[in-house]
C-alpha positions in Angstrom: 0.0 0.0 0.0 1.3 3.5 -0.9 0.3 6.8 0.7 -2.1 7.6 -2.1 -4.1 4.4 -1.5 -3.9 4.9 2.2 -5.4 8.4 1.9 -8.1 7.2 -0.4 -9.2 4.5 2.1 -9.2 7.1 4.9 -11.4 9.4 2.8 -13.8 6.6 2.0 -14.1 5.8 5.7 -14.8 9.5 6.5 -17.4 9.6 3.8 -19.3 6.5 5.0 -19.2 7.5 8.7 -20.2 11.0 7.7 -23.5 9.8 6.3 -24.6 9.1 9.8 -22.4 11.2 12.1 -22.4 14.9 11.4 -20.3 17.7 12.9 -17.7 15.4 14.4 -15.0 15.4 11.8 -12.1 15.9 14.2 -13.3 13.0 16.4 -13.5 10.7 13.3 -10.0 11.7 12.2 -8.5 11.0 15.6 -10.3 7.6 15.7 -8.7 6.8 12.4 -5.3 7.8 13.8 -5.8 5.5 16.8 -7.0 2.7 14.6 -3.9 2.8 12.4 -1.6 3.5 15.3 -3.0 0.5 17.1 -4.0 2.5 20.2 -7.2 2.6 22.3 -9.5 5.6 22.5 -11.4 7.1 25.4 -14.2 9.5 24.3 -15.7 11.8 26.9 -18.8 13.9 26.5 -22.3 14.5 27.7 -25.0 11.9 26.9 -26.5 12.3 23.4 -23.3 13.6 21.7 -22.9 10.6 19.3 -20.0 9.0 21.2 -21.5 5.5 20.9 -22.8 6.2 17.4 -19.4 7.0 16.0 -17.8 3.9 17.4 -20.6 1.7 16.0 -20.3 3.3 12.6 -16.6 2.8 12.5 -17.1 -0.9 13.2 -19.4 -1.1 10.2 -16.9 0.2 7.7 -14.0 -1.9 8.8 -13.9 -5.7 8.4 -13.5 -6.4 12.1 -15.7 -8.2 14.6 -17.6 -5.8 16.9 -18.6 -6.2 20.5 -20.2 -3.9 23.0 -20.4 -3.8 26.8 -22.7 -1.5 28.6 -20.9 -0.7 31.8 -23.2 -0.4 34.8 -22.6 -0.3 38.6 -23.5 -4.0 39.0 -21.3 -5.2 36.2 -18.8 -7.8 37.2 -15.3 -8.6 35.7 -16.6 -12.0 34.5 -19.3 -10.2 32.6 -16.6 -8.6 30.5 -14.0 -11.4 30.3 -16.0 -14.6 30.5 -16.2 -17.5 32.9 -15.5 -21.2 33.1 -18.7 -23.1 33.5 -18.9 -26.8 34.4 -20.5 -28.9 31.6 -22.3 -32.0 32.9 -22.1 -33.5 29.3 -18.3 -33.5 29.2 -17.6 -33.5 32.9 -15.2 -30.6 32.5 -15.1 -26.8 32.7 -15.7 -24.9 29.4 -15.0 -21.3 28.8 -17.9 -19.1 28.1 -16.2 -16.1 26.4 -17.2 -12.6 27.3 -17.6 -9.7 24.9 -13.9 -8.8 25.2 -13.2 -11.6 22.7 -13.7 -9.4 19.6 -11.7 -7.0 17.4 -13.4 -3.7 18.2 -14.8 -3.5 21.7 -17.1 -0.6 22.6 -16.9 -0.1 26.4 -19.9 2.1 26.7 -20.0 4.5 29.7 -17.0 2.8 31.2 -16.9 5.0 34.3 -20.4 3.9 35.3 -18.9 0.6 36.6 -16.7 0.4 39.8 -12.9 0.3 39.5 -12.8 -3.5 40.0 -14.8 -4.0 36.8 -12.9 -1.2 34.9 -9.6 -2.9 35.7 -10.8 -6.1 34.0 -9.6 -4.5 30.8 -6.1 -3.6 32.0 -4.3 -6.7 30.6 -6.4 -6.8 27.5 -5.5 -3.2 26.7 -1.8 -3.6 27.3 -1.0 -7.1 26.2 -4.0 -7.9 23.9 -4.7 -11.1 25.9 -6.7 -12.0 29.0 -6.1 -14.5 31.8 -9.0 -16.5 33.1 -8.4 -19.1 35.9 -4.7 -19.1 35.1 -5.1 -19.7 31.3 -3.9 -17.1 28.8 -6.2 -16.3 25.9 -4.9 -14.1 23.0 -7.3 -11.4 21.7 -5.5 -10.9 18.3 -3.4 -8.1 17.0 -6.4 -6.0 15.8 -7.9 -5.7 19.3 -9.1 -2.1 19.7 -11.1 -0.5 22.5 -13.3 2.5 22.1 -14.5 3.5 25.5 -17.0 6.2 26.2 -17.4 8.0 29.5 -19.6 10.7 30.9 -17.9 13.7 32.5 -16.8 12.7 36.0 -18.8 15.5 37.5 -22.0 13.7 36.6 -23.8 11.6 39.2 -23.0 7.9 39.4 -19.5 7.9 37.9 -16.3 6.3 39.1 -12.9 7.9 38.0 -10.8 5.5 36.0 -7.5 4.5 37.7 -4.3 6.2 36.4 -2.9 2.9 35.2 -5.9 2.4 32.9 -5.9 5.9 31.6 -2.3 5.5 30.6 -3.3 2.6 28.4 -5.5 4.9 26.2 -3.7 6.5 23.3 -6.2 9.4 23.2 -8.7 11.0 25.4 -11.1 12.8 23.0 -13.5 15.4 24.1 -16.9 15.7 22.4 -18.9 18.8 22.7 -22.4 19.7 21.4 -22.6 20.5 17.7 -23.1 24.1 16.5 -26.5 25.4 15.7 -26.6 24.7 12.0 -25.2 21.1 12.4 -27.8 20.4 15.0 -30.5 21.6 12.5 -29.0 19.3 9.9 -29.0 16.4 12.3 -32.7 16.9 13.1 -33.5 17.3 9.4 -31.8 14.1 8.5 -33.5 12.2 11.4 -36.9 13.5 10.4 -36.6 11.9 6.9 -36.2 8.4 8.5 -39.2 6.1 9.0 -40.9 6.6 12.4 -39.0 4.7 15.1 -35.9 4.1 12.9 -32.5 4.6 14.4 -30.0 6.5 12.3 -27.2 4.5 13.9 -28.6 1.4 12.2 -28.1 2.8 8.7 -26.3 0.2 6.6 -22.9 1.5 5.8 -20.6 0.1 3.2 -17.5 -1.8 4.3 -14.5 -0.1 2.8 -11.5 -1.4 4.8 -10.7 -5.0 4.7 -8.6 -6.7 7.4 -5.8 -7.2 5.0 -5.8 -3.5 4.0 -5.8 -2.6 7.7 -2.7 -4.6 8.3 -1.1 -3.0 5.2 -2.0 0.4 6.8 -0.3 -0.6 10.0 2.8 -1.5 8.1 2.7 1.8 6.2 2.4 3.8 9.4 5.3 2.0 11.0 7.4 3.0 8.0 6.8 6.7 8.4 10.1 8.5 9.1 10.5 10.2 12.5 13.6 12.4 12.3 15.8 12.6 15.4 14.7 16.2 16.0 11.0 15.1 16.1 11.8 12.3 18.6 13.7 14.7 20.7 10.9 17.2 20.6 8.4 14.5 21.7 10.7 13.5 24.6 11.2 17.1 25.7 7.5 17.8 25.7 6.7 14.7 27.8 9.6 15.3 30.2 8.4 18.9 30.7 5.2 17.6 32.2 7.2 16.0 35.0 8.8 19.2 36.2 5.9 21.6 35.7 4.7 23.3 38.9 1.1 22.9 37.9 1.4 19.1 37.4 1.5 16.8 40.3 2.2 13.6 38.3 3.6 13.9 34.8 3.3 11.6 31.7 5.1 8.3 31.4 7.6 7.0 28.8 4.7 5.0 27.4 3.0 8.3 26.7 6.0 9.4 24.6 6.0 6.2 22.7 2.2 6.4 22.1 2.5 10.0 20.9 5.3 9.0 18.5 3.1 6.3 17.0 0.1 8.6 16.6 2.3 11.2 15.0 3.4 8.6 12.3 -0.3 7.8 11.6 -1.2 11.5 11.3 1.6 12.1 8.9 0.5 9.2 6.7 -3.1 10.4 6.7 -1.9 13.8 5.6 0.0 12.1 2.7 3.5 12.5 4.0 6.2 9.8 4.6 7.8 11.9 7.3 6.5 13.7 10.4 6.7 17.4 11.1 6.4 19.4 14.4 2.8 20.4 13.5 1.8 16.7 13.8 3.2 16.6 17.4 1.6 19.8 18.4 -1.8 18.7 17.0 -1.8 15.5 19.0 -0.1 16.6 22.2 -3.2 17.4 24.1 -5.4 14.4 23.0 -2.4 12.0 23.8 -1.5 13.6 27.2 -4.6 15.3 28.8 -5.6 12.1 30.6 -2.0 11.1 31.6 -1.3 14.0 33.8 -2.6 14.9 37.3 -2.9 18.6 38.0 -1.6 20.0 41.3 -3.9 21.6 43.8 -3.0 25.2 42.9 -3.8 24.7 39.2 -7.2 23.2 40.2 -7.9 26.1 42.6 -7.1 28.6 39.8 -9.6 26.7 37.5 -7.0 25.6 35.0 -7.6 22.5 33.0 -5.2 19.8 31.7 -5.4 21.4 28.2 -4.5 24.8 29.6 -1.4 23.5 31.3 -0.4 21.4 28.2 -0.8 24.5 26.0 1.6 26.4 28.2 4.2 23.6 28.0 3.8 23.5 24.2 4.3 27.3 23.9 7.4 27.4 26.0 9.1 24.3 24.4 11.1 25.1 21.3 10.0 23.2 18.2 12.6 21.9 15.7 13.1 24.1 12.6 
């Protein structure tokens, strides 16, 4: 696969998903970056902002198996991973696989479940395998989690542990669409038969599993100059010594950002990365990996505000 074919496939995906999801172009682009960079995504936004819809539509246009878990306060880890049940026919235990055994897993409203259940995904996200009763089960190289969460200020939510947040490539923030887009959404929905769900619109599958793997290989071949790698490391290290940050980003964050930068460069039609790629993805890749200090919170500063300050004071390569 060359860059031209890669861009054509990405455009076809955007077009298909755009038939259903309107006003979320940046969200779709970042999901594509995560898909080709082989990183998981956490999408945060108020209910009714198409978080679940966009994940479902992405699964329709890619030749991958899709599974969904609706996280609730009473959900148990075995409801996600599966459980060994005794079969009286064979006199042995047999694994009943949970929804995690798929390619694209939609973990819907993940922060509605308590930390014990959230943590059931830790091994799956990091190693792409799960362990049940001492036996390891691989999930496949294409395993990809899209998790949605409601803002933590909402009633009935549990914050995700830092170790799990660090396993997400991106945390993407979804806001309400602008006025005209909202009118367009309602106009489109009003043309559907009564009771129909726009999320069930049949979308054309445009990306085969083989082409996805070719896309992975292409992204891995994108050139990261030593100056770009140094720039990424300097930005990540700056989060560890910043007075507004209590806990800075990890080395895994730097590695994840480098992979995402490669994918963005390929989607832009370049076989090399530039500082603009790093700057565009710095906040999505790190906003969930830092913990603000008390003074920053008292001053009302957000993670994005602090990261923007670091970005502005760190010299970019020329």
